[in-house]
C-alpha positions as semicolon CSV with decimal commas, in nm:
position;residue;x (nm);y (nm);z (nm)
1;M;0,000;0,000;0,000
2;A;0,278;0,242;0,080
3;V;0,433;0,191;-0,259
4;S;0,098;0,230;-0,432
5;S;0,010;0,549;-0,251
6;E;0,350;0,681;-0,314
7;D;0,300;0,612;-0,683
8;E;-0,032;0,798;-0,686
9;R;0,112;1,106;-0,519
10;S;0,391;1,114;-0,769
11;E;0,156;1,215;-1,046
12;G;0,129;1,565;-0,896
13;P;0,402;1,828;-0,893
14;G;0,746;1,673;-0,875
15;G;0,633;1,355;-1,050
16;G;0,858;1,110;-1,234
17;A;0,947;0,895;-0,933
18;P;0,835;0,567;-1,098
19;E;1,067;0,638;-1,387
20;Q;1,353;0,714;-1,146
21;L;1,284;0,395;-0,948
22;A;1,283;0,190;-1,267
23;L;1,611;0,350;-1,367
24;I;1,766;0,259;-1,031
25;R;1,645;-0,100;-1,062
26;E;1,793;-0,127;-1,409
27;T;2,125;0,013;-1,286
28;V;2,136;-0,239;-1,002
29;R;2,048;-0,521;-1,239
30;R;2,329;-0,426;-1,473
31;A;2,574;-0,388;-1,187
32;K;2,514;-0,751;-1,087
33;V;2,637;-0,863;-1,427
34;P;3,018;-0,855;-1,430
35;R;3,168;-0,661;-1,715
36;A;3,416;-0,948;-1,736
37;K;3,472;-1,266;-1,539
38;P;3,765;-1,214;-1,303
39;R;3,758;-1,577;-1,188
40;T;3,825;-1,720;-1,533
41;W;3,764;-1,433;-1,779
42;R;3,557;-1,689;-1,971
43;G;3,456;-1,544;-2,302
44;A;3,654;-1,224;-2,255
45;A;3,864;-1,101;-2,545
46;L;4,239;-1,121;-2,511
47;A;4,482;-0,834;-2,544
48;P;4,528;-0,746;-2,913
49;E;4,908;-0,733;-2,877
50;L;5,131;-0,955;-2,667
51;P;4,840;-1,159;-2,527
52;V;5,063;-1,392;-2,323
53;A;5,204;-1,304;-1,981
54;R;5,501;-1,495;-1,842
55;V;5,455;-1,515;-1,465
56;L;5,670;-1,622;-1,175
57;V;5,433;-1,773;-0,919
58;N;5,502;-1,738;-0,550
59;K;5,583;-2,105;-0,496
60;G;5,916;-2,179;-0,329
61;A;5,919;-2,550;-0,422
62;L;6,225;-2,619;-0,635
63;H;6,042;-2,829;-0,893
64;L;5,824;-2,522;-0,961
65;D;6,122;-2,289;-1,006
66;Q;6,023;-2,184;-1,357
67;Y;5,797;-1,937;-1,539
68;F;5,435;-2,012;-1,627
69;D;5,240;-1,860;-1,918
70;Y;4,897;-1,699;-1,875
71;A;4,654;-1,531;-2,111
72;V;4,609;-1,154;-2,075
73;P;4,244;-1,035;-2,094
74;E;4,190;-0,717;-2,289
75;E;4,065;-0,533;-1,982
76;L;4,399;-0,598;-1,806
77;D;4,610;-0,505;-2,107
78;A;4,709;-0,158;-1,984
79;E;4,791;-0,261;-1,627
80;A;4,959;-0,596;-1,698
81;R;5,309;-0,459;-1,748
82;P;5,636;-0,639;-1,676
83;G;5,732;-0,613;-1,310
84;V;5,383;-0,575;-1,157
85;R;5,230;-0,799;-0,893
86;V;4,950;-1,024;-1,021
87;R;4,714;-1,291;-0,894
88;V;4,674;-1,609;-1,094
89;R;4,497;-1,943;-1,075
90;F;4,740;-2,225;-1,008
91;G;4,712;-2,603;-0,971
92;A;4,399;-2,676;-1,178
93;G;4,560;-2,937;-1,401
94;G;4,529;-2,967;-1,778
95;R;4,186;-3,132;-1,791
96;N;3,968;-2,850;-1,660
97;V;3,938;-2,654;-1,988
98;R;3,628;-2,464;-2,098
99;G;3,599;-2,255;-2,406
100;G;3,966;-2,305;-2,486
101;R;4,076;-2,163;-2,150
102;R;4,198;-2,346;-1,841
103;E;3,990;-2,287;-1,530
104;G;4,004;-2,373;-1,163
105;G;4,289;-2,384;-0,916
106;G;4,364;-2,163;-0,619
107;L;4,454;-1,798;-0,634
108;I;4,820;-1,727;-0,576
109;D;5,047;-1,424;-0,592
110;G;5,307;-1,378;-0,859
111;F;5,513;-1,134;-1,063
112;L;5,459;-1,063;-1,431
113;V;5,802;-1,107;-1,586
114;E;5,738;-1,030;-1,954
115;R;5,470;-1,011;-2,225
116;L;5,490;-1,238;-2,529
117;A;5,315;-1,267;-2,863
118;E;5,267;-1,641;-2,822
119;S;5,339;-1,917;-2,575
120;D;5,554;-2,223;-2,625
121;Y;5,309;-2,419;-2,408
122;P;5,089;-2,628;-2,643
123;G;4,786;-2,654;-2,415
124;A;4,517;-2,408;-2,307
125;L;4,626;-2,116;-2,090
126;A;4,456;-1,986;-1,781
127;A;4,397;-1,612;-1,768
128;L;4,544;-1,362;-1,528
129;A;4,293;-1,321;-1,246
130;Y;4,380;-0,959;-1,184
131;V;4,664;-0,713;-1,143
132;V;4,723;-0,642;-0,775
133;S;4,886;-0,307;-0,842
134;P;5,005;-0,125;-1,153
135;E;5,329;-0,034;-0,972
136;P;5,622;-0,219;-1,137
137;V;5,836;-0,352;-0,851
138;L;6,046;-0,618;-1,026
139;G;6,286;-0,471;-1,279
140;P;6,518;-0,662;-1,513
141;E;6,830;-0,597;-1,301
142;L;6,666;-0,718;-0,980
143;L;6,528;-1,022;-1,159
144;A;6,870;-1,113;-1,301
145;L;7,035;-1,066;-0,961
146;S;6,773;-1,280;-0,787
147;R;6,816;-1,557;-1,041
148;A;7,195;-1,552;-0,992
149;V;7,153;-1,568;-0,614
150;A;6,905;-1,857;-0,640
151;D;7,143;-2,057;-0,860
152;R;7,444;-1,990;-0,638
153;Y;7,268;-2,106;-0,321
154;A;7,070;-2,397;-0,472
155;G;6,742;-2,219;-0,401
156;S;6,432;-2,105;-0,583
157;L;6,377;-1,769;-0,746
158;A;6,050;-1,723;-0,559
159;D;6,228;-1,758;-0,223
160;V;6,487;-1,498;-0,322
161;L;6,218;-1,253;-0,432
162;Q;6,052;-1,296;-0,094
163;L;6,370;-1,143;0,048
164;A;6,425;-0,889;-0,230
165;V;6,079;-0,731;-0,270
166;P;5,905;-0,610;0,048
167;P;5,533;-0,674;0,105
168;R;5,297;-0,424;-0,057
169;N;5,147;-0,141;0,143
170;G;4,863;0,034;-0,039
171;R;4,886;0,362;0,149
172;A;5,259;0,392;0,088
173;E;5,215;0,297;-0,278
174;S;4,950;0,562;-0,340
175;A;5,168;0,840;-0,202
176;P;5,393;1,015;-0,456
177;S;5,769;1,004;-0,415
178;P;5,970;1,326;-0,396
179;E;6,145;1,472;-0,696
180;P;6,509;1,362;-0,725
181;L;6,773;1,614;-0,626
182;P;7,061;1,706;-0,856
183;P;7,399;1,539;-0,791
184;P;7,595;1,699;-0,506
185;P;7,949;1,832;-0,551
186;A;8,234;1,590;-0,495
187;P;8,337;1,589;-0,128
188;S;8,687;1,653;0,003
189;A;8,895;1,358;0,115
190;G;8,859;1,443;0,484
191;S;8,986;1,162;0,707
192;W;9,048;0,948;0,398
193;E;9,380;1,138;0,387
194;R;9,501;0,899;0,657
195;Y;9,508;0,620;0,396
196;P;9,772;0,645;0,119
197;Q;9,520;0,534;-0,147
198;G;9,215;0,695;0,013
199;P;9,197;1,021;-0,186
200;A;9,257;0,833;-0,513
201;F;8,973;0,595;-0,426
202;L;8,733;0,888;-0,380
203;R;8,850;1,051;-0,703
204;A;8,784;0,730;-0,892
205;L;8,431;0,714;-0,753
206;A;8,362;1,079;-0,835
207;G;8,497;1,030;-1,187
208;G;8,263;0,741;-1,267
209;G;8,514;0,464;-1,207
210;A;8,454;0,121;-1,055
211;P;8,738;0,046;-0,813
212;R;8,717;-0,262;-0,590
213;A;8,876;-0,239;-0,248
214;V;8,905;-0,430;0,079
215;W;8,930;-0,152;0,338
216;T;9,089;-0,211;0,679
217;A;8,959;0,089;0,870
218;L;9,159;0,258;1,141
219;P;9,020;0,233;1,495
220;G;8,826;0,531;1,616
221;P;8,502;0,714;1,537
222;H;8,578;0,827;1,181
223;W;8,466;0,529;0,972
224;P;8,095;0,635;0,942
225;E;8,202;0,968;0,795
226;E;8,443;0,792;0,560
227;I;8,164;0,569;0,430
228;A;7,946;0,879;0,384
229;R;8,219;1,049;0,181
230;A;8,254;0,744;-0,044
231;M;7,878;0,752;-0,106
232;A;7,882;1,126;-0,169
233;A;8,162;1,088;-0,423
234;T;7,957;0,827;-0,606
235;L;7,650;1,053;-0,606
236;A;7,862;1,334;-0,748
237;S;7,921;1,118;-1,058
238;G;7,544;1,094;-1,114
239;R;7,527;0,732;-0,999
240;G;7,370;0,552;-0,704
241;A;7,532;0,406;-0,391
242;L;7,431;0,122;-0,160
243;V;7,583;0,044;0,182
244;V;7,475;-0,254;0,395
245;M;7,543;-0,252;0,770
246;P;7,517;-0,541;1,017
247;D;7,257;-0,381;1,246
248;G;7,038;-0,078;1,297
249;R;7,282;0,090;1,536
250;T;7,567;0,103;1,286
251;A;7,326;0,194;1,005
252;G;7,207;0,486;1,217
253;R;7,565;0,612;1,257
254;V;7,618;0,615;0,880
255;D;7,274;0,770;0,832
256;A;7,367;1,055;1,069
257;A;7,705;1,105;0,898
258;L;7,548;1,115;0,552
259;T;7,283;1,364;0,665
260;A;7,549;1,588;0,818
261;L;7,756;1,573;0,499
262;L;7,484;1,614;0,232
263;G;7,172;1,724;0,418
264;P;6,834;1,548;0,426
265;G;6,649;1,409;0,126
266;R;6,941;1,252;-0,060
267;H;6,937;0,903;0,087
268;A;6,705;0,640;0,228
269;L;6,744;0,433;0,545
270;L;6,615;0,075;0,516
271;T;6,602;-0,104;0,852
272;A;6,352;-0,327;1,026
273;E;6,294;-0,059;1,289
274;S;6,130;0,167;1,028
275;G;5,806;-0,035;1,017
276;P;5,641;-0,187;0,708
277;E;5,473;0,128;0,572
278;K;5,769;0,362;0,607
279;R;6,011;0,100;0,482
280;Y;5,800;0,028;0,174
281;R;5,763;0,400;0,106
282;Q;6,141;0,439;0,119
283;W;6,185;0,133;-0,102
284;L;5,944;0,277;-0,360
285;A;6,134;0,606;-0,361
286;I;6,447;0,407;-0,446
287;R;6,267;0,206;-0,713
288;R;6,121;0,520;-0,873
289;G;6,460;0,692;-0,884
290;S;6,375;0,962;-0,632
291;V;6,662;0,856;-0,406
292;R;6,995;0,717;-0,524
293;A;7,176;0,653;-0,197
294;V;7,072;0,374;0,041
295;V;7,194;0,279;0,388
296;G;7,038;-0,029;0,538
297;T;7,066;-0,366;0,703
298;R;7,069;-0,712;0,544
299;A;6,753;-0,691;0,330
300;A;6,884;-0,372;0,170
301;M;7,134;-0,579;-0,030
302;F;6,859;-0,616;-0,293
303;A;6,756;-0,247;-0,292
304;P;6,674;-0,146;-0,656
305;V;6,911;0,151;-0,677
306;A;6,907;0,314;-1,021
307;D;7,238;0,337;-1,212
308;L;7,432;0,170;-0,934
309;G;7,786;0,303;-0,894
310;L;7,896;0,165;-0,555
311;V;7,806;-0,129;-0,332
312;A;7,963;-0,152;0,012
313;V;7,938;-0,378;0,315
314;W;8,071;-0,307;0,662
315;D;8,198;-0,582;0,894
316;D;8,122;-0,874;0,662
317;G;8,217;-1,125;0,932
318;D;7,910;-1,036;1,140
319;S;7,659;-1,322;1,146
320;S;7,376;-1,075;1,081
321;H;7,490;-1,053;0,719
322;S;7,389;-1,417;0,660
323;D;7,015;-1,455;0,605
324;D;6,835;-1,722;0,807
325;N;6,567;-1,768;0,541
326;A;6,602;-1,990;0,235
327;P;6,817;-1,993;0,034
328;F;7,034;-1,827;0,306
329;P;7,230;-1,570;0,099
330;H;7,518;-1,370;0,245
331;V;7,540;-0,995;0,192
332;R;7,902;-1,006;0,083
333;E;7,837;-1,263;-0,189
334;V;7,524;-1,085;-0,314
335;L;7,706;-0,753;-0,340
336;E;7,991;-0,923;-0,525
337;L;7,735;-1,046;-0,778
338;R;7,588;-0,694;-0,803
339;A;7,930;-0,539;-0,856
340;T;8,000;-0,785;-1,136
341;Q;7,661;-0,754;-1,306
342;S;7,634;-0,374;-1,276
343;R;8,008;-0,314;-1,330
344;C;8,015;-0,082;-1,033
345;A;8,259;-0,014;-0,750
346;F;8,286;-0,248;-0,452
347;L;8,399;-0,165;-0,098
348;L;8,433;-0,419;0,182
349;G;8,525;-0,247;0,507
350;G;8,582;-0,320;0,872
351;T;8,826;-0,276;1,157
352;S;8,913;-0,645;1,118
353;C;8,957;-0,867;0,811
354;T;8,782;-1,193;0,726
355;V;8,940;-1,480;0,539
356;E;8,698;-1,418;0,251
357;A;8,815;-1,057;0,230
358;A;9,177;-1,174;0,223
359;Q;9,088;-1,415;-0,058
360;L;8,940;-1,128;-0,265
361;V;9,274;-0,949;-0,239
362;E;9,477;-1,265;-0,292
363;S;9,286;-1,346;-0,612
364;G;9,328;-0,991;-0,746
365;W;8,953;-0,930;-0,758
366;A;8,995;-0,638;-0,516
367;L;9,284;-0,422;-0,397
368;P;9,382;-0,353;-0,035
369;L;9,299;-0,014;0,115
370;A;9,479;0,038;0,446
371;S;9,682;0,295;0,638
372;D;10,053;0,286;0,711
373;R;10,191;0,165;1,043
374;E;10,258;0,516;1,173
375;Q;9,893;0,618;1,139
376;L;9,789;0,286;1,292
377;R;10,013;0,327;1,598
378;S;9,867;0,672;1,656
379;A;9,502;0,561;1,627
380;A;9,513;0,222;1,801
381;P;9,524;0,175;2,179
382;L;9,797;-0,005;2,367
383;V;9,710;-0,377;2,401
384;R;9,842;-0,580;2,694
385;T;9,787;-0,949;2,767
386;V;9,743;-1,166;3,075
387;G;9,798;-1,539;3,028
388;D;9,767;-1,848;3,244
389;G;10,116;-1,801;3,388
390;E;10,039;-1,455;3,522
391;L;9,701;-1,571;3,655
392;A;9,865;-1,859;3,844
393;R;10,120;-1,628;4,011
394;D;9,871;-1,349;4,082
395;G;9,713;-1,368;4,427
396;A;9,444;-1,116;4,338
397;A;9,349;-1,320;4,034
398;R;9,311;-1,637;4,242
399;A;9,093;-1,456;4,494
400;A;8,874;-1,249;4,264
401;R;8,937;-1,425;3,930
402;L;9,073;-1,101;3,782
403;P;9,444;-1,020;3,739
404;S;9,609;-0,725;3,909
405;L;9,696;-0,567;3,575
406;A;9,325;-0,550;3,487
407;W;9,242;-0,397;3,825
408;Q;9,505;-0,131;3,780
409;T;9,393;-0,057;3,423
410;V;9,032;-0,010;3,534
411;R;9,136;0,213;3,823
412;D;9,351;0,433;3,600
413;G;9,092;0,449;3,324
414;L;8,809;0,557;3,552
415;R;9,001;0,874;3,635
416;S;8,944;1,008;3,283
417;G;8,639;0,834;3,140
418;P;8,432;0,516;3,104
419;V;8,584;0,169;3,092
420;L;8,448;-0,106;2,868
421;I;8,432;-0,468;2,987
422;Q;8,361;-0,723;2,716
423;V;8,206;-1,041;2,851
424;P;8,173;-1,352;2,628
425;R;7,822;-1,458;2,537
426;R;7,650;-1,742;2,710
427;G;7,633;-2,072;2,529
428;Y;7,986;-2,086;2,386
429;V;8,086;-2,452;2,398
430;P;8,461;-2,492;2,435
431;R;8,658;-2,680;2,175
432;L;8,912;-2,936;2,281
433;A;9,274;-2,831;2,255
434;C;9,619;-2,952;2,352
435;E;9,679;-2,890;2,721
436;R;10,045;-2,808;2,659
437;C;10,042;-2,574;2,354
438;R;9,667;-2,500;2,306
439;E;9,668;-2,625;1,947
440;P;9,307;-2,717;1,851
441;A;9,246;-3,093;1,837
442;R;9,152;-3,199;1,484
443;C;9,059;-3,521;1,307
444;R;9,336;-3,706;1,122
445;H;9,105;-3,791;0,832
446;C;8,924;-3,466;0,745
447;S;9,082;-3,209;0,983
448;G;8,746;-3,144;1,149
449;P;8,728;-3,047;1,521
450;L;8,728;-3,327;1,776
451;Q;8,464;-3,340;2,045
452;A;8,397;-3,554;2,352
453;V;8,031;-3,654;2,353
454;D;7,915;-3,691;2,713
455;Q;8,279;-3,642;2,818
456;R;8,370;-3,988;2,695
457;D;8,521;-4,103;2,365
458;L;8,658;-3,857;2,112
459;E;8,493;-3,825;1,774
460;C;8,503;-3,586;1,480
461;A;8,223;-3,328;1,456
462;W;8,245;-3,338;1,076
463;C;8,288;-3,698;0,961
464;G;8,188;-3,875;1,284
465;R;8,494;-4,103;1,298
466;A;8,617;-4,206;1,640
467;E;8,962;-4,100;1,758
468;T;9,115;-4,352;1,996
469;V;9,478;-4,238;2,007
470;W;9,520;-3,863;1,973
471;R;9,850;-3,677;1,959
472;C;9,904;-3,305;1,909
473;V;10,053;-3,238;1,566
474;A;10,234;-2,930;1,700
475;C;10,406;-3,056;2,017
476;G;10,323;-3,424;2,044
477;G;10,120;-3,381;2,362
478;A;9,853;-3,637;2,452
479;R;9,641;-3,445;2,704
480;L;9,341;-3,228;2,615
481;R;9,175;-2,938;2,790
482;A;8,870;-2,718;2,750
483;S;8,816;-2,360;2,857
484;V;8,591;-2,262;3,145
485;V;8,358;-1,965;3,113
486;G;8,296;-1,752;3,424
487;A;8,240;-1,410;3,276
488;R;7,927;-1,304;3,464
489;R;8,072;-1,371;3,805
490;T;8,391;-1,186;3,709
491;A;8,188;-0,882;3,606
492;E;8,000;-0,891;3,937
493;E;8,327;-0,898;4,129
494;L;8,451;-0,600;3,932
495;G;8,133;-0,404;4,000
496;R;8,160;-0,466;4,374
497;A;8,522;-0,354;4,370
498;F;8,419;-0,005;4,255
499;P;8,096;0,065;4,449
500;D;8,099;0,440;4,381
501;V;8,113;0,399;4,002
502;P;7,793;0,343;3,802
503;V;7,770;0,013;3,615
504;R;7,586;0,000;3,282
505;T;7,511;-0,320;3,094
506;S;7,450;-0,374;2,725
507;G;7,345;-0,710;2,586
508;R;7,084;-0,902;2,394
509;D;6,790;-0,791;2,607
510;H;6,891;-0,425;2,626
511;V;7,150;-0,276;2,390
512;L;7,282;0,074;2,453
513;D;7,363;0,299;2,159
514;S;7,601;0,530;2,345
515;V;7,725;0,626;2,690
516;P;7,844;0,964;2,820
517;A;8,208;1,050;2,877
518;A;8,172;1,035;3,258
519;P;8,353;0,757;3,449
520;A;8,151;0,434;3,448
521;L;8,188;0,060;3,406
522;V;8,016;-0,057;3,085
523;V;7,969;-0,436;3,080
524;S;7,877;-0,560;2,734
525;T;7,852;-0,882;2,538
526;P;8,036;-0,896;2,203
527;G;7,864;-0,692;1,935
528;A;7,656;-0,488;2,179
529;E;7,927;-0,242;2,287
530;P;7,791;0,114;2,298
531;V;7,991;0,405;2,164
532;A;8,143;0,630;2,431
533;E;8,161;1,005;2,381
534;G;8,527;1,079;2,323
535;G;8,614;0,708;2,335
536;Y;8,670;0,470;2,624
537;A;8,965;0,531;2,850
538;A;9,033;0,156;2,874
539;A;8,881;-0,182;2,796
540;L;8,900;-0,532;2,944
541;L;8,847;-0,832;2,720
542;L;8,770;-1,112;2,962
543;D;8,786;-1,491;2,930
544;G;8,948;-1,499;2,590
545;W;8,945;-1,880;2,591
546;A;8,566;-1,876;2,585
547;M;8,578;-1,716;2,242
548;V;8,888;-1,879;2,091
549;G;8,782;-2,222;2,214
550;R;8,447;-2,241;2,036
551;P;8,397;-2,558;1,824
552;D;8,403;-2,368;1,497
553;L;8,642;-2,331;1,207
554;R;8,609;-1,953;1,239
555;A;8,667;-1,937;1,615
556;G;9,002;-1,756;1,596
557;E;8,887;-1,520;1,322
558;E;8,563;-1,442;1,504
559;A;8,739;-1,384;1,836
560;L;8,983;-1,140;1,675
561;R;8,694;-0,960;1,503
562;R;8,508;-0,920;1,832
563;W;8,817;-0,804;2,017
564;T;8,914;-0,558;1,745
565;A;8,564;-0,410;1,732
566;A;8,571;-0,348;2,109
567;A;8,929;-0,219;2,115
568;A;8,852;0,020;1,827
569;L;8,618;0,208;2,063
570;V;8,909;0,289;2,298
571;R;9,115;0,605;2,268
572;G;9,447;0,590;2,086
573;Q;9,786;0,551;2,249
574;Q;9,846;0,926;2,234
575;E;9,548;0,965;2,471
576;R;9,673;0,680;2,694
577;G;9,405;0,436;2,579
578;T;9,475;0,082;2,705
579;V;9,323;-0,260;2,635
580;V;9,387;-0,565;2,854
581;I;9,295;-0,907;2,717
582;V;9,280;-1,207;2,947
583;A;9,400;-1,483;2,713
584;E;9,712;-1,682;2,644
585;P;9,960;-1,442;2,475
586;T;10,095;-1,712;2,243
587;L;9,762;-1,763;2,068
588;R;9,764;-1,638;1,710
589;P;9,450;-1,417;1,739
590;V;9,589;-1,260;2,058
591;Q;9,919;-1,184;1,889
592;A;9,732;-1,031;1,593
593;L;9,542;-0,805;1,833
594;V;9,861;-0,697;2,013
595;R;10,021;-0,604;1,680
596;W;9,686;-0,481;1,545
597;D;9,736;-0,690;1,233
598;P;9,401;-0,847;1,134
599;V;9,506;-0,862;0,769
600;G;9,813;-1,070;0,849
601;H;9,602;-1,305;1,060
602;A;9,350;-1,346;0,777
603;R;9,627;-1,421;0,527
604;R;9,775;-1,691;0,747
605;E;9,432;-1,844;0,803
606;L;9,372;-1,841;0,429
607;A;9,702;-2,018;0,361
608;E;9,624;-2,289;0,617
609;R;9,274;-2,341;0,484
610;A;9,407;-2,372;0,131
611;E;9,645;-2,643;0,250
612;L;9,371;-2,833;0,434
613;G;9,095;-2,776;0,179
614;F;8,876;-2,563;0,405
615;P;8,636;-2,286;0,294
616;P;8,655;-2,035;0,138
617;V;8,924;-2,200;-0,074
618;S;8,692;-2,496;-0,119
619;R;8,316;-2,474;-0,154
620;M;8,105;-2,655;0,102
621;A;7,738;-2,733;0,153
622;A;7,553;-2,875;0,454
623;V;7,261;-3,115;0,406
624;T;7,052;-3,174;0,720
625;G;6,747;-3,390;0,789
626;T;6,622;-3,706;0,949
627;P;6,853;-4,005;0,900
628;E;6,613;-4,168;0,654
629;A;6,554;-3,854;0,448
630;L;6,924;-3,768;0,444
631;A;7,023;-4,118;0,335
632;A;6,765;-4,117;0,053
633;F;6,875;-3,773;-0,064
634;M;7,244;-3,860;-0,070
635;E;7,173;-4,180;-0,261
636;A;6,969;-3,997;-0,527
637;A;7,192;-3,690;-0,566
638;E;7,424;-3,695;-0,867
639;L;7,711;-3,509;-0,707
640;P;8,020;-3,396;-0,900
641;S;8,288;-3,663;-0,921
642;E;8,528;-3,454;-0,713
643;A;8,278;-3,404;-0,430
644;E;8,382;-3,531;-0,086
645;V;8,118;-3,639;0,164
646;L;8,194;-3,583;0,533
647;G;7,963;-3,753;0,778
648;P;7,681;-3,782;0,848
649;V;7,697;-3,685;1,215
650;P;7,416;-3,617;1,465
651;V;7,280;-3,264;1,496
652;P;7,215;-3,115;1,842
653;S;6,848;-3,085;1,933
654;A;6,687;-2,764;2,054
655;V;6,688;-2,718;2,430
656;P;6,338;-2,711;2,584
657;G;6,235;-2,365;2,692
658;R;6,484;-2,191;2,464
659;P;6,422;-2,063;2,109
660;R;6,542;-2,303;1,843
661;R;6,869;-2,188;1,691
662;P;6,955;-2,217;1,320
663;G;7,083;-2,566;1,240
664;E;6,935;-2,733;1,546
665;A;6,693;-3,023;1,522
666;P;6,339;-2,973;1,656
667;Q;6,278;-3,091;2,009
668;G;6,227;-3,464;2,028
669;E;6,363;-3,531;1,676
670;S;6,691;-3,688;1,571
671;W;6,859;-3,520;1,276
672;E;7,188;-3,575;1,102
673;R;7,413;-3,353;0,892
674;A;7,643;-3,432;0,602
675;L;7,901;-3,187;0,471
676;L;7,979;-3,185;0,099
677;R;8,311;-3,038;-0,007
678;V;8,431;-2,961;-0,360
679;P;8,750;-2,795;-0,486
680;P;8,760;-2,444;-0,634
681;G;8,568;-2,411;-0,959
682;S;8,312;-2,682;-0,876
683;G;8,082;-2,479;-0,651
684;A;7,828;-2,412;-0,927
685;A;7,816;-2,781;-1,020
686;L;7,760;-2,877;-0,656
687;A;7,478;-2,624;-0,615
688;A;7,312;-2,743;-0,938
689;A;7,332;-3,108;-0,831
690;L;7,181;-3,035;-0,489
691;K;6,905;-2,826;-0,643
692;A;6,820;-3,097;-0,897
693;A;6,807;-3,368;-0,630
694;Q;6,584;-3,159;-0,404
695;A;6,355;-3,071;-0,696
696;A;6,321;-3,437;-0,790
697;R;6,224;-3,529;-0,433
698;T;5,964;-3,253;-0,401
699;S;5,808;-3,332;-0,739
700;R;5,761;-3,696;-0,635
701;G;5,643;-3,604;-0,285
702;S;5,914;-3,825;-0,137
703;G;5,835;-3,783;0,230
704;E;6,037;-3,550;0,452
705;Q;6,262;-3,298;0,282
706;V;6,616;-3,213;0,376
707;R;6,758;-2,870;0,447
708;I;7,032;-2,749;0,211
709;R;7,265;-2,464;0,299
710;V;7,546;-2,369;0,062
711;D;7,843;-2,201;0,233
712;P;7,716;-2,266;0,587
713;P;7,852;-2,008;0,833
714;D;7,906;-2,268;1,106
715;I;8,055;-2,605;1,014
716;G;8,215;-2,687;1,349
């Protein structure tokens, strides 16, 4: 009745309502009919030109590491450009075809790689479901780099792109990026004058050159500014620059130095602390060419910098540079690939030197960039050692587990500023060594580290062979020892000894960025040392055996890197800066610290590893899984003829109540690990063989999969 009466009244002034209502109904009816069919686009016309889209689907399975062809509907022709994100139907099979077009399957994300005139697939093609965003995020250079990384690490391209392209944020994508600024003027050399080749390196960058250098930075606070000047010189040539730092704290120091040198708006900071929206907005500004300088942490190694002129990595030995997600790429290796592909400059810097950095110089791929000894003596602190002999004769050390020399150094240092105390991390498991000369105990068959499971029989941690009669190759000794870690209690004793001095701690739970110049005791774990205003007056490096004695091939190199990083925060000898390390003075890493010669230590390590066939001279891969899965994988894998199999050996299980660490077996499961070693030049063949074997297993659905890691950072 209401509708009827309403219709009658409409015949008076202001009539026409029935016609309007009919028009609304017709509009609604038409709106319910899709203008096309996004599920299948059945019956929709295809794009008149290049009607085929080649798509990389977001499937990390190795047997799906290939491109798939899809039909491009005409309505998506304008938006379906190479590099955009798309959604496609996947997994329908070849039998569900209607009207010449494949239908069905689940929706999955992907990237449109290229458009083609025709497909080499003989069957019916499914259509693109829709274009997620018209923003092209995957360019040809990033695609080529990701493919090279996937092949090097025996992984899938989809997994690499998960690391290279951040998740989409609609609000950040809709915002415009700023206009690019003109190139800045070339900077002066500044503190690069302290290095004989430093000014020439900057001139080469400013002139459009592509020098490659391994830079051993002088201790002190100047290295962030020196990195900023190298980036500014590259920008002055009209090219882009990318620097990857191990953590947000060091990235913030370079960010501040670059802002002070060039002002705001010329670079982007890519760190996890930025948040997803801000980080994606910064990433888009890089991709669009608005910003050509990037400072960031690990994920920034894939940043799509336009016209790349310089890639740099600081402290490449830091474990943060190795990704814990498949296929586990390392920043140093990725930037080496970028430098080769883009023909740009390469800079690997740090206060220490890794064996891989020494190999780059040894092979001639890069040139050394270091200061002379006079500059080094002026910038480095005085390093003094306390060994077992001094500890045994020192009454104060027996009572308080700290030598008298350390007490005196702390007391003198507190008169003029803060004192740093480096305490080894928890969880370091000591490696067995000769009781007489401290030479690490190694297997006679493969040179792997020996271990005593449950404090009983000796066995190799690499190949698993038992060692019944061990003799030290250096001195002939037959007795072994392991270090004892008591760092926390030592730090507590030191704090009680100076009750009127504030004690600050910096570690995993709470990391300090900086501390004031006032006298204080700063107790820190390795890698968490805060920067002191004006530098520390002194530093104590406690329980050196806890770091040198770890069951790891890199134990000596890592200990020296940690010690050097802490000592570099101390004032130079001209300002009476002193470092005391509690470790046996005869140890090679300790001697390298006393002489401040990390490059010499890395060269000697490289020579020994070449003789024994250790990485990085050889290429190595770790394959981990249940005993059954590992045995089946190794039997099916067609490894290179020169490949050497070490193991398998059991893998430690995760401790209940503690987060599972990389490489550990899940709680309650028994896993094993086999190491595969090949000589130089066979690394690509090994990676290809492992990838093919894993792809074959996943395609057949052969039960549990194994975990493959090429160039594992920890091999025992």
